[in-house]
N, C-alpha and C positions, 0 to 999 in steps of 0.2 A: 879815518876818511876813506882809505883804500877798501876797507871792509864793507862799508855802506855801499860804495860803488860797485863792488863785486856782487853784493846782494841784489842790488837794483837790476844790474845786467842779467843775472841768472833768473830772477823773478819775472822779468820782461819777456825772456825767451820762453819760459814756461807758460806765461800768460797767453802768448800768441798761440801756441799748440792747443791750449785748453779752450780758447775762444773759438777756434775752428771747429772743434767737437761740438761745442754748444750751438754754433750757428747751423752746422750740419743737422743736428738733432732737432732743432726747432723747425728748420725748413722741412725735414722729413716728416714731422709731426703734423705740420700744416697740410701736406700733400695727403697724408694718410687719413686725416680727420676731414678733409675737404674744407678746411678753414683757410682764409686768405693769409698771406704772409704778414700782411699789415696788422691783422688781428693778433697773430702770435707775437709780433713785435711789441704790440700795444700791452699785451698781458704777460705771458710767460717770460719772454726776453727781458722786458723792462723791469719786471719784479726781480728776476734773477740778477741782472746787473746792477739793481739799486740795492742789494743786500748789503754792500759795504757802508753806503749812506745810512741804512737802517741801523746797522751795528754800531756806527759812530754816534748816531743820534741817541740810541738807547744807553750806550756806555757813558757818553757825555752827560746825559741827564742823571744817571746814577751817581756819577762823581761829582755833580754840581758845576760842571764847566759847560753851562747852557750856551754861552757865546759861540763856543766852538761848533756846537750842533747846528745852530741856525746859520752861521757863517759858511759851514760846510754845504748845507743845502743850497743856499743862494749861489755860492761859487760852482758847485756842480751843475746846477741848471744853466748858468752862463757857459760853462765848459761844455755842456751838452750840445748847445746850439752853435756857439762860435767855433769851438775846436773840433768836436766830433763830427758835426754835420758839415763843417767846412772842409775837414780832411776827407771825408767820404766823397764829397763832390769833386775834390781834386783827383781822386782816384778813378771816378766814373760818374758822369752826370746822372742825376736822379730825375726821372720823369715821373710827375705827381699823377696818381691814379685818380679815378672818379670817387667822389664822396669823401675824399680825405680833407678837403677844405674845411668841412664843417667841424671835423674833430680838431683841427688846428685852432679853430676859432674858440671852441669850448675849452681848449688847453689854455688860451690866452686869458679868457675870463676867469678860470680857476686860479691861475697865477696872479692876476691883478687883484681879485677880490680878497684872496687869502692874505697876500702880503699887505694890502692896505689895512686890513683887519689887524694883522699882527703889529704892524708898526704904529698904528694909532693907539693900541692899547699898551705898547711897549712890553708886552708879555703874551705867552700862550698858555693858558690855564689847563688843568687836567680835563675839565669838561669840554673845553674847545678842542683838546687832543682826541677825545672820544668822538666828537662831532666830525672831526677830520677823517677819521677811520670809517665812520658811517657813509660819508660822502664818497670815499674812495670805493667802498663796496657798491654803492649806486653807479659810479662811474663805469666800473667793470661790467656791471649788468647791462648798463645802457649801451656801452660800446659793442658788447657781444650782440645785443639784440639788433643794433643798427646794421651790423655787418653779417648777420646771420643768412642773408640772402647769398653771401659769398660761398656757402657750403655747396659743394658739387658732388660729393660722394653719397650714395645711399646708405642706409643704416647697415643692411646686410653686407655691403661691400667693405664697410668699416670693420665689421666684426671678422671678415675674411682676412683683413690685413692686420690681425692681432699681433702676429709676430713683428711686423714692421713697426707697429705702434710701440711695442716694448722696447725694441732696439732704439728707436728714437728718444724714448723717455730715458733710457739708460745713458745715451750719449748726452742728453740735456743735463742729467744729475752729475755725471763725471766731469763734464765740461764746466758746469757751474762751481763744482767743488774745487777744481784746479784754478779757475779764475779767483775765487775767494781767498784760496791759501796763497797764491802768488801776489794778490793785492794786499793781503796782510803784511807780507814782508816788505813790499814796496813802500807802503805807508809808513811802517815802523822806521824804515831807513831814512825816508824823507823827513819825518818828524825829528829824528836824532840829529840830522844835518841841519835843519832849519833852527832847532833850539839854540844853536851856537851863535845865530844871528841876532838873538834877542828881540824878535817881533812878537806883537801881541797874538793872542789865541785867535781873535777874530780874523786877523790877516792871514794866519797860518790856515785857518779853517777855509777862508775864501780862495786861497791859492794853492798851496802845496798839498793839503789834505783833500781838498776838492779835486785837484788833478789826480791824486792817488786813488781816491774812491771812484773817479769816473774812468779809470783805466779799463775796467771791464766793459763799459759802454763803448769806449774807443776801440778796444781790440775786437769786440763783436761787430761793431759797425763797419770797421775797415775790412774785416773778414767778409761780411755781408756785401760790401760795395765791390769788392775784388770778384765776387761770384755773381755780380749783376743782380742782386736782390735789394734794390733801392728801397722798395716799400717796407721791407723789414727795418732798414736803417731809419726811415721817417717814423714808423712805429715805435722803434726803440727810443728815439729821442723824445718824442712826445709822451710816451708811456712812462719813461724814466722820470721826466720832469714832474709829472702828475704823481707818481709813486713817491718821489722825494718830498714834495710839499705836503701830500695828504697822508701817506703812509708812514714815511720815516719820521716826519715831524709829529704825526699823531701819535706814534709809539713813544717818542721821546717825551711829549708833553703829557701823555697819560701816566707816565712813570713819575715825572716831576715838572712843575710849572717852569717854563722856559722864559727866563728874564732877558730882555735885549737891552743891554747896557751901552753898547758901542753904536749908538743910534745914527750918528752922521755917516759912518762908513756903510752901515747896512742899508740906510735909505738910498744912497747913491747906487749901490750894486743892485739893489732890488729893482730900482727904476731901469737899470741897464738890462736886467733879466726880462722884464716885461717888454722893454722896447725891442729887444732881439726876437721875442716870441711874435710880437706884432709885425716885424719885418718878414719873418718867416711865412706868416700868413699872407702878406702883400705878394711875395714873390710866388706863393702857390696860386693866388687868385689871378694875377695879371701875367705871369710868365709861364706857369705850368710845368716848369723845370728848374732844378737847382744845377746850374752848370759850373764849370771850373772858375769862371770870373766871379760868381756868387761865392764859391768856396774860398777863393783867395780874399774876398772881402771880409768873410766871417774870421778867417785866420787873423788878418790884420787887426780887427776888433779885439781878438783874444790877446794878442801880443800887447796892444795898448792897455787892456784891462790889467794884465799881469804887472806891466811897468808902473802903472798909476798906483796900484795897490801898495808898492813898496817906496813910493815917494812920500 
């Protein structure tokens, strides 16, 4: 017991330092390439912080533990909005920039359509997994094209900043590696601790594993919020949710068909995931800012989600 606690504490400290490197590198890359921080959060940051979910989905599919894979994705997406966005708002209110509302609506549509299809069929076949990967490729291309006007630096100036670009990419790689290593130890210690409680793989995936694999997003988002980079936080939350549903589940299903056996639990939490995404869009549309009251509301929802999962 004490060993697991020591591992969790050490990994959490290492995670904090690594996330700062990752955030600084991503922000530096956005300035060097003349791409908005939202686009960087939507793509590079979200994919980097979703690597734990991708690894869990792939490993779970290879070992036949598919309930853990799907539960982890749903739980991670709930955690991204309720805990990560909520905690970031508590640190510093996030003012929504122009054009982000449309990305948030696309995010809701993808989550709703994908989960309805999955739950209706009670499985995700290999063909569907390949289709998810193709849709994710389209999503990245579409997002980049939509925000291409945010580029502000001419091509010759980008070439002159080659050294700064290399430094930023190096910081992203080192930061991502540190985040993944520390996350691995955190998840392992959490699973060892949870196994003594005798709960199902689906519940573990929805709660403890989801929290563990979402720690990179949490650490990166908090670091970004502290540095007043709220658009990177929003881009990370939206991009990570999309990467989890399309990329992580796509890879997992392409390896082996994912069977959804714990239907009642997954339906309830899938509905919560889509509902939270819709609430996020409503706040964007009618408030234009995620203040500390919104952050507190999301945190309360997350506490209730965790409590209900173990009842």
